[in-house]
C-alpha positions in Angstrom: 38.8 -6.3 4.4 37.0 -3.2 5.6 33.4 -4.3 6.5 32.3 -0.6 6.9 32.7 0.0 3.2 30.1 -1.9 1.1 28.9 -4.2 3.8 26.5 -6.0 1.4 29.3 -6.7 -1.2 31.6 -7.9 1.5 28.9 -10.2 2.9 28.1 -11.6 -0.6 31.8 -12.1 -1.3 32.2 -14.2 1.9 28.8 -15.9 2.1 28.3 -17.1 -1.5 31.3 -19.5 -1.6 30.2 -20.8 1.8 26.7 -21.5 0.4 28.0 -23.3 -2.6 28.9 -26.5 -0.6 25.5 -26.9 1.1 23.7 -26.3 -2.2 25.9 -28.9 -3.9 25.3 -31.4 -1.2 21.6 -30.8 -1.2 21.5 -31.1 -5.0 22.8 -34.7 -4.6 19.4 -35.6 -3.3 17.2 -33.0 -4.9 18.5 -32.6 -8.5 16.3 -29.6 -9.2 18.7 -27.6 -7.0 21.6 -28.0 -9.4 20.9 -24.8 -11.4 21.3 -22.9 -8.1 25.1 -23.2 -8.5 24.8 -21.0 -11.6 22.7 -18.5 -9.7 25.4 -18.4 -7.0 28.0 -17.7 -9.7 26.0 -15.0 -11.3 25.6 -13.3 -7.8 29.3 -13.9 -6.9 31.0 -12.4 -10.0 29.5 -8.9 -9.7 30.2 -8.7 -6.0 33.8 -9.9 -6.4 34.3 -7.6 -9.4 33.0 -4.6 -7.5 35.3 -5.2 -4.6 38.2 -5.6 -7.1 37.2 -2.3 -8.7 37.2 -0.6 -5.4 40.7 -1.8 -4.6 42.2 -1.0 -7.9 40.5 2.5 -8.0 42.0 3.3 -4.6 45.5 2.2 -5.8 45.0 3.9 -9.2 45.8 1.0 -11.6 42.4 0.4 -13.1 42.2 0.6 -16.9 38.4 0.0 -17.2 35.6 -1.9 -15.5 35.6 -4.5 -18.2 39.3 -5.3 -17.6 38.6 -5.6 -13.9 35.8 -8.1 -14.6 38.0 -10.1 -17.0 40.7 -10.2 -14.4 38.2 -11.3 -11.8 37.0 -14.1 -14.0 40.5 -15.4 -14.3 41.0 -15.7 -10.6 41.1 -19.2 -9.1 38.0 -18.6 -6.9 35.8 -17.7 -9.9 37.3 -20.5 -12.0 36.4 -23.0 -9.3 32.8 -21.5 -9.2 32.6 -21.9 -12.9 33.8 -25.5 -12.6 31.2 -26.4 -10.0 28.4 -24.6 -11.9 29.2 -26.2 -15.2 29.6 -29.7 -13.7 26.3 -29.2 -11.9 24.6 -28.1 -15.1 26.2 -31.1 -17.0 25.0 -33.5 -14.3 21.5 -31.9 -14.4 21.4 -32.3 -18.2 22.8 -35.9 -18.3 20.3 -36.9 -15.6 17.4 -35.3 -17.5 18.4 -37.2 -20.7 18.8 -40.4 -18.8 15.4 -40.2 -17.4 13.9 -39.5 -20.8 15.4 -42.6 -22.3 14.5 -44.8 -19.4 10.9 -43.8 -19.5 10.7 -44.4 -23.3 12.4 -47.8 -23.0 9.9 -48.8 -20.4 6.9 -47.8 -22.7 8.3 -49.7 -25.7 9.5 -52.8 -23.7 
């Protein structure tokens, strides 16, 4: 990876997956941080797609930018990011529903 070309994209490509674990671990204690996984995904996908576009443009096999984004989404790294973000969102939602029922049961009982 050439760090002289698109240093910001390269930094985002490398740093965002590394940030995912600490955010996940912090979210175990502070549940309001769970949506940050989705934010990391939203930041990671364009960075990875842009780097893929640069590579395929240099090699001359790009069809369109949309095809590059769809190919990037199908990679294992992005699929893992999707899994973590969706499971975090599901945990956030389940916990929110559980808290709502618990407080209503306490008021009635």
